[in-house]
C-alpha positions as CSV (number, residue, x, y, z in Angstrom):
1,M,0.1,0.0,0.0
2,S,1.4,3.4,-1.1
3,K,2.0,6.2,1.5
4,I,-0.7,8.2,0.3
5,A,-3.0,5.2,0.2
6,A,-2.3,4.5,3.8
7,T,-2.5,8.1,5.0
8,K,-6.1,8.3,3.4
9,L,-7.2,5.2,5.0
10,K,-5.9,6.3,8.3
11,A,-7.8,9.6,8.0
12,I,-11.1,7.5,7.0
13,I,-10.6,5.3,10.0
14,I,-10.0,8.4,12.5
15,A,-13.2,10.1,11.2
16,V,-15.3,6.9,11.7
17,I,-14.1,6.3,15.4
18,V,-14.9,10.2,16.0
19,V,-18.1,10.0,14.6
20,A,-18.9,6.9,16.7
21,A,-17.2,8.3,20.0
22,V,-19.4,11.1,19.7
23,T,-22.9,9.6,18.6
24,G,-22.2,7.1,21.2
25,G,-21.4,9.5,24.0
26,S,-24.5,11.5,23.2
27,L,-26.7,8.4,23.1
28,W,-25.3,7.2,26.4
29,Y,-25.6,10.7,28.0
30,Y,-29.2,10.8,26.7
31,Y,-30.0,7.2,28.0
32,T,-28.4,7.6,31.2
33,V,-29.1,11.3,32.2
34,V,-31.4,13.0,30.1
35,L,-34.1,10.3,29.6
36,P,-34.3,9.3,33.6
37,A,-34.7,12.8,34.3
38,R,-37.9,13.0,32.1
39,K,-39.1,9.6,32.7
40,P,-42.8,10.1,34.5
41,I,-42.9,9.2,38.2
42,K,-45.8,6.8,38.6
43,I,-47.6,7.0,41.5
44,G,-50.5,4.2,42.2
45,G,-53.2,3.0,44.3
46,S,-56.8,2.3,44.5
47,L,-59.9,4.2,45.5
48,P,-63.4,3.0,45.9
49,L,-65.1,4.6,42.8
50,T,-68.2,2.5,42.7
51,G,-70.0,0.8,45.6
52,I,-70.9,2.4,48.6
53,Y,-68.1,4.7,49.6
54,S,-67.8,6.2,45.9
55,E,-69.5,9.5,47.0
56,T,-66.6,10.3,48.9
57,A,-63.9,8.6,47.4
58,K,-64.6,10.5,44.0
59,W,-63.7,13.7,45.7
60,I,-60.5,12.2,46.9
61,E,-59.4,11.4,43.8
62,R,-60.3,14.8,42.4
63,G,-58.0,16.2,45.0
64,Y,-55.2,13.7,43.8
65,R,-55.7,14.8,40.3
66,Y,-55.9,18.7,41.0
67,W,-52.6,18.1,42.6
68,A,-51.1,16.2,39.8
69,D,-52.1,18.6,37.1
70,E,-50.9,21.3,39.1
71,I,-47.2,20.0,39.7
72,N,-47.0,19.1,36.2
73,K,-47.7,22.6,35.0
74,K,-44.9,23.7,37.1
75,G,-42.5,21.1,35.8
76,G,-43.0,18.1,37.6
77,L,-42.1,16.5,40.8
78,L,-37.7,16.6,40.8
79,G,-38.1,17.9,37.3
80,R,-40.2,14.7,36.1
81,P,-44.0,14.5,35.2
82,V,-46.1,12.4,37.3
83,E,-48.3,10.0,36.1
84,L,-51.3,8.8,38.5
85,I,-52.6,5.2,38.5
86,I,-55.5,4.7,40.1
87,Y,-57.7,1.4,40.2
88,D,-61.5,1.1,41.1
89,D,-61.5,-1.3,44.1
90,E,-65.1,-1.3,44.1
91,S,-65.2,-0.6,48.0
92,D,-64.2,-4.0,48.8
93,V,-61.1,-4.4,51.2
94,D,-59.4,-7.4,49.5
95,K,-59.5,-5.6,46.0
96,A,-57.9,-2.5,47.6
97,R,-55.3,-4.5,48.9
98,M,-54.7,-6.5,45.8
99,Y,-54.6,-3.3,43.5
100,L,-52.2,-1.4,45.6
101,E,-50.0,-4.7,45.6
102,K,-50.4,-4.7,41.8
103,A,-49.4,-1.2,41.6
104,I,-46.2,-2.0,43.3
105,T,-45.3,-5.1,41.9
106,V,-46.6,-5.0,38.1
107,D,-46.9,-1.4,37.3
108,H,-43.7,-0.7,39.4
109,V,-44.9,2.6,40.5
110,D,-42.3,5.0,42.3
111,L,-44.8,6.0,44.8
112,I,-48.4,5.2,46.4
113,L,-51.3,6.6,46.9
114,G,-53.5,6.5,50.1
115,G,-57.0,4.3,50.0
116,Y,-60.3,5.0,51.5
117,P,-62.0,4.5,53.7
118,G,-60.4,3.1,57.1
119,T,-61.1,-0.4,56.3
120,A,-59.0,0.0,53.1
121,C,-56.2,1.8,54.8
122,V,-56.0,-0.9,57.5
123,A,-55.1,-3.4,54.7
124,Q,-53.1,-1.2,52.5
125,M,-50.9,-0.1,55.2
126,A,-49.9,-3.8,55.8
127,V,-48.9,-3.8,52.0
128,A,-47.0,-0.5,52.5
129,E,-44.9,-1.8,55.0
130,K,-44.2,-5.2,53.1
131,Y,-42.7,-3.4,50.2
132,H,-41.3,-0.4,52.4
133,M,-42.8,2.6,50.5
134,V,-44.0,5.5,52.1
135,Y,-48.0,5.6,52.7
136,I,-50.0,8.9,53.2
137,S,-53.7,8.6,54.1
138,M,-56.4,9.0,56.4
139,G,-55.2,5.8,58.1
140,G,-57.1,2.9,59.7
141,H,-57.9,5.0,62.9
142,L,-55.8,4.9,65.9
143,W,-55.3,0.9,65.9
144,S,-53.6,0.7,62.9
145,F,-50.9,3.3,63.9
146,E,-50.3,1.1,67.0
147,Q,-48.6,-1.7,65.0
148,G,-45.0,-0.2,65.1
149,Y,-45.4,0.6,61.2
150,Q,-42.6,2.7,60.1
151,Y,-43.9,4.0,56.4
152,C,-47.5,4.9,57.2
153,F,-48.5,8.5,58.2
154,G,-51.7,10.3,58.9
155,G,-51.4,13.4,56.9
156,P,-53.8,14.6,58.4
157,P,-55.7,11.4,59.4
158,L,-59.3,11.2,59.4
159,M,-59.1,9.7,63.1
160,G,-62.3,8.2,64.1
161,Q,-61.0,8.4,68.0
162,W,-60.8,12.0,67.4
163,W,-63.8,12.8,65.9
164,A,-66.2,13.9,68.6
165,I,-63.7,15.7,70.7
166,G,-65.1,19.2,69.1
167,F,-68.8,18.2,69.5
168,L,-68.3,16.8,73.2
169,E,-66.4,20.3,73.9
170,F,-69.1,22.3,72.7
171,L,-71.6,20.4,74.8
172,E,-69.5,20.9,77.8
173,S,-69.3,24.6,77.0
174,L,-73.1,24.5,77.4
175,P,-74.9,25.3,81.0
176,P,-75.8,22.0,82.7
177,D,-79.3,22.1,82.6
178,E,-79.2,22.6,78.6
179,R,-76.9,19.8,78.1
180,P,-78.6,16.5,76.6
181,K,-79.3,13.9,79.4
182,K,-79.7,10.6,77.4
183,A,-77.7,9.3,74.4
184,A,-78.7,6.6,71.8
185,I,-75.6,5.5,70.0
186,L,-76.1,3.7,66.3
187,V,-72.8,2.3,65.3
188,M,-71.8,0.8,61.9
189,D,-70.0,-2.4,62.8
190,N,-66.6,-1.9,61.4
191,V,-63.2,-0.1,62.3
192,I,-64.5,3.1,61.4
193,G,-67.9,3.0,63.4
194,W,-66.1,1.9,66.7
195,A,-63.3,4.1,66.1
196,C,-65.6,6.9,66.5
197,W,-67.7,5.1,69.4
198,E,-64.5,5.4,71.2
199,S,-64.3,9.1,70.6
200,V,-67.8,9.5,71.9
201,M,-66.9,7.5,75.2
202,G,-63.7,9.1,75.5
203,K,-61.8,5.9,76.1
204,H,-59.5,3.7,73.5
205,E,-58.8,0.0,73.5
206,V,-54.9,-0.2,72.8
207,G,-53.6,-2.1,69.9
208,R,-56.8,-3.8,68.8
209,R,-60.5,-4.5,69.7
210,G,-60.7,-7.1,72.2
211,S,-57.3,-6.4,73.8
212,G,-59.0,-5.4,77.4
213,E,-56.2,-2.6,77.8
214,W,-58.3,0.7,77.9
215,V,-57.0,4.4,78.4
216,D,-58.4,7.6,78.6
217,I,-58.4,9.6,75.4
218,G,-60.0,12.9,76.3
219,I,-63.7,14.0,77.5
220,G,-66.4,11.4,77.1
221,L,-70.4,11.2,77.6
222,D,-69.6,10.2,81.0
223,D,-67.8,13.1,82.0
224,L,-70.6,15.3,80.8
225,G,-73.3,13.2,83.0
226,I,-74.8,12.0,80.0
227,E,-76.2,8.5,80.2
228,V,-76.1,6.1,77.3
229,V,-79.3,4.3,77.0
230,L,-79.3,2.5,73.8
231,E,-76.2,1.4,71.9
232,E,-76.9,-0.9,68.7
233,A,-74.4,-1.8,66.1
234,Y,-75.4,-2.7,62.3
235,S,-73.5,-4.2,59.4
236,L,-73.0,-2.6,56.0
237,P,-74.5,-2.5,53.6
238,T,-77.8,-2.2,55.3
239,T,-81.7,-1.3,54.5
240,Y,-84.1,1.3,55.2
241,E,-86.1,-0.8,57.3
242,T,-83.1,-2.1,59.7
243,I,-82.1,1.7,60.0
244,L,-86.0,2.7,60.7
245,S,-86.3,-0.2,63.4
246,L,-83.0,1.1,65.2
247,V,-84.1,4.7,65.0
248,A,-87.6,3.7,66.6
249,K,-85.8,2.1,69.5
250,A,-83.7,5.4,69.8
251,K,-87.1,7.2,70.0
252,A,-88.2,4.9,72.4
253,S,-85.3,5.0,74.6
254,G,-86.0,8.8,75.6
255,A,-82.5,9.9,74.5
256,D,-82.2,13.5,73.5
257,V,-79.0,13.3,71.6
258,L,-78.7,10.7,68.8
259,F,-74.8,9.7,67.7
260,T,-75.1,8.0,64.3
261,L,-71.7,6.8,63.5
262,S,-72.0,6.3,60.0
263,F,-71.1,6.6,56.4
264,F,-73.0,8.3,53.9
265,D,-75.7,6.1,52.7
266,D,-76.8,4.9,56.1
267,G,-76.6,8.2,57.5
268,V,-79.1,9.5,55.0
269,M,-81.3,6.8,55.8
270,T,-80.8,7.6,59.4
271,I,-82.1,11.1,58.8
272,R,-84.9,10.2,56.8
273,A,-86.1,7.4,59.6
274,C,-86.0,10.3,62.3
275,K,-88.4,12.2,60.2
276,E,-90.7,9.5,59.4
277,L,-90.8,8.6,63.0
278,D,-90.9,12.3,64.2
279,Y,-87.9,11.5,66.2
280,E,-86.5,14.9,67.5
281,P,-83.6,14.8,69.7
282,K,-81.8,18.0,70.9
283,A,-78.8,17.1,68.9
284,I,-77.8,14.6,66.2
285,F,-74.1,13.9,65.4
286,Q,-73.3,12.1,62.3
287,G,-69.9,10.1,60.9
288,V,-68.5,11.5,57.7
289,G,-71.9,11.5,55.5
290,T,-72.4,15.4,56.1
291,L,-69.0,16.4,54.6
292,I,-69.8,15.5,51.1
293,P,-71.9,17.8,48.8
294,A,-74.4,14.6,48.1
295,W,-75.8,15.1,51.8
296,V,-77.5,18.4,51.1
297,E,-78.3,17.0,47.4
298,E,-80.1,13.8,48.9
299,L,-81.6,15.7,52.0
300,G,-82.3,19.2,51.2
301,K,-83.3,21.3,54.4
302,D,-83.6,18.1,56.2
303,G,-80.0,17.5,56.2
304,D,-79.6,20.7,58.1
305,Y,-78.5,21.3,61.7
306,V,-76.3,17.7,61.9
307,F,-73.2,17.9,63.7
308,S,-70.2,15.9,62.8
309,G,-66.2,16.5,63.1
310,T,-63.4,17.1,60.5
311,M,-59.5,17.8,60.7
312,L,-59.7,20.0,57.6
313,H,-62.2,22.8,56.2
314,W,-61.6,25.4,53.6
315,K,-62.9,28.4,55.7
316,L,-59.7,27.7,57.7
317,P,-56.9,30.1,57.0
318,Y,-54.3,27.8,55.7
319,V,-56.9,27.4,52.6
320,K,-59.0,30.6,52.5
321,D,-56.2,32.9,52.9
322,E,-53.4,31.2,51.7
323,R,-54.7,28.9,48.9
324,P,-57.7,31.0,47.3
325,D,-57.0,29.1,43.9
326,L,-58.6,25.9,45.6
327,I,-61.7,27.7,46.5
328,E,-62.1,29.5,42.8
329,Y,-61.1,26.1,40.9
330,C,-64.0,24.2,43.1
331,R,-66.5,26.9,42.2
332,K,-65.4,27.3,38.8
333,T,-65.3,23.5,38.0
334,W,-68.3,22.3,39.9
335,G,-70.5,25.5,41.4
336,I,-69.5,24.5,44.8
337,D,-67.0,25.5,47.8
338,P,-64.1,22.8,48.2
339,P,-65.6,19.6,49.4
340,L,-63.7,18.5,52.5
341,Y,-62.3,15.2,50.8
342,F,-61.0,16.9,47.7
343,L,-59.2,18.9,50.0
344,F,-58.0,16.0,52.1
345,G,-56.7,14.1,48.7
346,Y,-54.9,17.4,47.7
347,C,-53.2,17.7,51.3
348,W,-51.9,13.9,51.3
349,M,-49.9,14.4,48.3
350,Q,-48.7,17.8,49.7
351,V,-47.2,15.6,52.4
352,L,-46.0,13.1,49.9
353,Q,-44.5,15.8,47.6
354,Q,-42.7,17.4,50.7
355,A,-41.1,13.9,51.6
356,V,-39.8,13.5,48.1
357,E,-38.4,17.1,47.5
358,G,-37.2,17.0,51.0
359,V,-34.5,14.4,50.5
360,G,-34.1,15.4,46.7
361,R,-35.0,11.8,45.3
362,I,-37.4,9.0,45.7
363,D,-35.8,6.9,48.5
364,H,-38.5,5.8,50.7
365,D,-36.2,4.8,53.7
366,A,-34.7,8.5,53.5
367,M,-38.3,10.0,53.1
368,K,-39.9,8.3,55.9
369,D,-37.1,9.5,58.4
370,W,-37.5,13.1,56.8
371,L,-41.2,12.9,57.6
372,R,-40.5,12.2,61.2
373,T,-37.9,14.8,61.6
374,H,-39.5,18.0,59.9
375,E,-42.3,20.4,59.9
376,I,-45.0,19.4,57.4
377,H,-46.8,22.6,55.9
378,T,-49.9,21.9,54.3
379,I,-53.4,23.1,53.7
380,A,-54.2,21.7,57.0
381,G,-51.7,23.5,58.9
382,T,-48.4,23.0,60.0
383,F,-47.6,20.0,62.2
384,T,-45.0,17.3,63.0
385,F,-45.6,13.4,63.1
386,D,-44.6,11.5,66.0
387,E,-43.2,7.8,66.2
388,K,-46.6,6.3,65.2
389,G,-46.9,8.8,62.3
390,L,-49.4,11.1,63.7
391,P,-49.9,14.8,64.2
392,P,-50.9,15.8,67.8
393,P,-54.7,14.8,68.4
394,Y,-57.0,17.7,67.2
395,S,-60.6,17.9,65.7
396,Y,-62.8,20.5,64.5
397,C,-66.7,20.5,65.1
398,T,-68.9,21.1,62.0
399,Q,-72.7,21.3,61.6
400,V,-74.6,21.7,58.3
401,I,-76.5,25.1,58.4
402,N,-78.5,26.4,55.5
403,G,-77.0,23.8,53.2
404,S,-73.4,24.4,54.0
405,V,-70.8,22.6,56.4
406,E,-69.6,25.5,58.8
407,L,-67.2,25.1,61.5
408,I,-68.5,25.6,65.0
409,W,-66.0,24.7,67.4
410,P,-63.4,25.8,68.7
411,P,-64.7,29.3,68.9
412,E,-61.8,30.8,67.6
413,V,-62.4,29.5,64.2
414,R,-66.2,29.3,64.4
415,T,-68.1,30.6,61.0
416,A,-71.5,30.6,62.4
417,E,-73.4,30.2,65.3
418,P,-74.4,26.8,66.1
419,V,-78.0,25.7,66.3
420,Y,-78.7,24.1,69.4
421,P,-81.3,22.5,70.2
422,R,-82.5,21.4,67.0
423,P,-85.5,23.1,65.4
424,H,-88.8,20.7,65.1
425,W,-89.1,19.0,61.7
426,E,-92.2,21.2,60.8
427,E,-89.8,24.1,61.4
428,Y,-87.6,23.3,58.6
429,G,-89.5,24.0,55.4
430,G,-87.6,22.1,53.1
431,A,-88.2,19.2,51.0
432,S,-86.8,15.8,52.3
433,A,-85.3,14.7,49.8
434,T,-54.4,11.0,34.1
435,A,-52.0,13.5,35.3
436,A,-51.0,15.3,32.1
437,G,-47.5,13.8,30.8
438,L,-44.9,15.8,28.9
439,T,-45.4,16.9,25.3
440,V,-42.4,16.7,23.1
441,D,-42.1,19.5,20.6
442,V,-40.3,18.0,17.5
443,E,-39.8,21.1,15.5
444,S,-38.8,21.0,11.6
445,V,-35.0,21.2,11.2
446,P,-33.6,22.2,7.6
447,P,-31.1,19.6,6.0
448,G,-27.5,20.0,6.9
449,P,-24.7,18.3,9.2
450,G,-26.2,16.5,12.1
451,H,-29.5,16.0,10.4
452,L,-29.4,12.1,10.4
453,C,-28.2,12.1,14.0
454,Y,-31.0,14.8,14.9
455,N,-33.8,12.4,13.3
456,I,-32.4,9.3,14.9
457,M,-32.7,11.2,18.6
458,A,-35.7,13.2,17.9
459,N,-37.9,11.0,15.8
460,H,-37.0,7.8,16.5
461,L,-35.7,7.9,20.2
462,G,-38.0,10.4,21.6
463,A,-35.5,13.0,22.8
464,P,-36.8,16.4,24.1
465,S,-36.2,19.3,22.3
466,F,-33.8,20.7,25.1
467,I,-31.3,17.9,24.4
468,K,-31.9,17.9,20.4
469,G,-30.4,21.5,20.0
470,P,-27.0,20.9,21.6
471,M,-26.4,17.4,20.2
472,M,-27.5,18.7,16.8
473,L,-24.8,21.3,17.2
474,I,-22.0,18.9,18.4
475,M,-22.5,16.6,15.9
476,G,-23.1,18.7,13.0
477,L,-19.5,20.7,14.0
478,T,-18.0,17.4,14.4
479,A,-19.5,16.2,10.9
480,A,-18.4,19.6,9.2
481,V,-14.7,19.4,10.5
482,L,-14.4,15.8,9.5
483,L,-15.7,16.6,6.2
484,V,-13.1,19.5,5.5
485,T,-10.4,17.4,6.9
486,L,-11.4,14.5,4.6
487,A,-11.6,16.9,1.4
488,K,-8.0,18.2,2.3
489,V,-6.9,14.6,2.7
490,L,-8.4,13.1,-0.2
């Protein structure tokens, strides 16, 4: 081989090596640095979007999706878009457990969503612990936080054992002769119902029901001198005939305060049964049904003056003053003030977001430790978590007044004067009644050096626009230099 031919061959080999190195380096950078940084963060779990708990769960889902849309518009979580995977567990605890495990093991989600209601959370908390993944939810009431779990947090919880704190404190503020004297308690026979029962009684059975170890957890009916004259449990789902017979017993007992520790459907039935039987206690305290818009839609004026509890409300300053956008969104989208469970869903995602951003990566061990050592700032206020994964005990008392869920206790957050005792029925005067992903912009590029590499990366490898330009420039300049060099050599 002549010296000139050898020189030309050497130049060609060098050119091929340089192009291969530049192209390979660019692709390596894209796949190891760029692509992982833009890959969506998958967050998955289940909610009862159909079945007896769906009226509440649909608002939690809307809160989750509002958060996802909001954070994607701001550039994502850790600079990555989020994608929600929400299965419908059909109000079935076994399916709630199964779908969370599927999200973890089949969908390989990066983060998990809290479920609903407490019965589902009890099952899902065990799954979260099994896979060492941070789980933010309402929790399965106090018993579920006494299992030594490390990855589960109530942020904030819907704690049955705290539910009646505000209402009992309100009753305590009344002159003794104005308080109720006898109580009837109708309780759904599940973890939520009995958790609320403990709040009413002011005592808690530690670890599990049936443990026999009781502790005081605050004010109870005995402390107020209110005698429990009837206590009846019922299973869900139930029928109107069953509820009607229970309300008839409550009326016959002479109870002047009724505790209906129920969900939405059975709560609505209870109010209708009270009206049908002309049962008029001084006060009715309900479980969770009053907190969703469907309560007023179903009952009209008959749904007024019912007390309940909550850990969150849109009229608290954390929402009303600091996040008016949430109020505006709900009014614009649904024509209503923010439903409480919409706010709960959004709030739980706030806590999860702060854990991720606090450690700067998705590392569940680091996230659980971070949550236990830092203040959390949410639309429910600022709080810290204890070793059980709970904030300090608290509860607000609500009452439905003129179709609106108002805060009535403690006095410093009161949004309306409480109506007590309840008016007679004839005085009512009313009828009974995916997160957004990243869209890649692939603009047209004129032919020239680097065009082939551009097409490979942009059109076939899905590279986003912020990487296409620099890579095209590098490859184009490299190709141009090589062409000039080869032209001179050849």
